[in-house]
N, C-alpha and C positions, 0 to 999 in steps of 0.2 A: 558938516563935512562937505567941502566942495572938491570933488574930483574932476579932473580935466585929463582926457587922453588925446594925444595928438602925434603927429609925426615928429621925428627928431630933425632938429635944424642945427646950423653952425654954432648958434649961441649956446647950444646945450651941452657942448663937448665937456666941460669941466664937470658938470653934474653927472653926466653919463660915466665919465671915467672914475668917478668916486663909486658909483654903484657897481661898474664893471669890476673894480678892484675887490669890492665886498663879495660879489659873485664868485669871483675866482677864489678868493680865500674861504668861502663856503664849501667849494668843492676840492680845496687844498691843491689848487693848480697854479703854477708859475707859467707865465707866458712872456716870452721875449717882448721887449717894448715895441719892436717893429711889427710884431703880430696885432697887438693892440692898436698901434697907428694904422696898420692896413685895414683893420675891422672898421675903425671910425671913418676912414677914407671911403670905403665901400658903402657904409651907411649914408654918406653924404653925396655920393655919386649917383646922378639921376638915372644913369644906364645901368646900374647895378640892381639885380633883382633882391640883394639883401637891404632890408628896411627895418627900422625900429620904431615903435610906438613907445611913447613915454607916458608914464602915469604921474600927475601932479596932485598932491593933497594940500589944499589951501596955498597953492603956489610953489610949494617945496617938491622937487623931483623925488619920487619915492619908488619908482619900478620901471622896469622896461619888458617889451616884448619884441625880441629880434626874430624876424621871420624871412622866408624867402619862398618864391614859387618857382616851380619848375615843370616841364613837361612829364608825362607819365605814361609808362606802358600799359597801365591797368585801367586807365579811363580816357575817353576823348577829352583832352583839355589838360589843364595845369592841376597839380597838387600845391597845397601850401604846407611848408614845414616850419613849425614853430621850433626854431633852433634853442633859444635862450630866453627864459622867463625868470625874472627876479624881482623880488620886493624887498626893500629895506626892512630890518627886523620891526621898526616902529610902525610899519605899513601893514603888517601882517594881522589878520583877524578883522580886517575892515571891508572884506569882499572886493578888494581892489584887484587881486589876481582874477577873480570871476569877471570883474569888468574888463580887464584886459583880454581876456579869452573871448568874451562876447563881442569886443570891438573887433577882434581879429576874424571872427565868425562872420560879422557883418561886412568887413573889407573883402573876405574871400568870396562870399555870395555875390557882392556887388560886381566883382571882377569875373565871375562866372567860373572861379577855380572849383574844381570837383570834390576835394577832400582836404581836410586838415588833419595833420598828424605831428605827434611829438613824442619824445621819450624823456624818462628820467630815471635817476638812480632807484634800484629797487628798494633800498631803504630809506628813501626820502618820504617818509610817511606823511608828512605835512602837505607835500605837493601832491602826492597820490590821493590824499582825501579830497583835495580840490579837482584833480583831474577825474576822479571816479564819478563825481557829480555830473560831469559832461558825457563821458562814455567810459565803459569797462576797458581794460586793457585787452588788446586782441591776441595776446599770448606769444608775440614775436620775441625772439631774442636778438639783441644786436651784436654784431661782431664788427670790430674796428682793427684794420691793419694800418699800422704806421709804415708809410713808404719813404 
């Protein structure tokens, strides 16, 4: 198994969109095409804090970790928020999710970011099994208001 993790680039758009569609289907979410287009544009914009790391298994794109860093009121410096992590079904169970998280930890440390955080659905037991290997949930409950 040859796993490569790297930044997303313009040539990765078709592969990313395929995985993004699978990710949205997994969460039973439909987004307007302009939202997906804007997300990809942000990922490609060097000035945007939103970035994607892509995982490849034997040259095939099989996962992504979309993250952003931002200032925090709780620490001096920035935090890193892992907004979206997804692995194609055929890539699960191969420790690629663990590699993506370790890769992001390495990037966060190299950039001097103070904390890494994320959330997942309470019932996503597969993801939670992975995440619990890194850190236990901090007990916070998320509230989201659509404006």
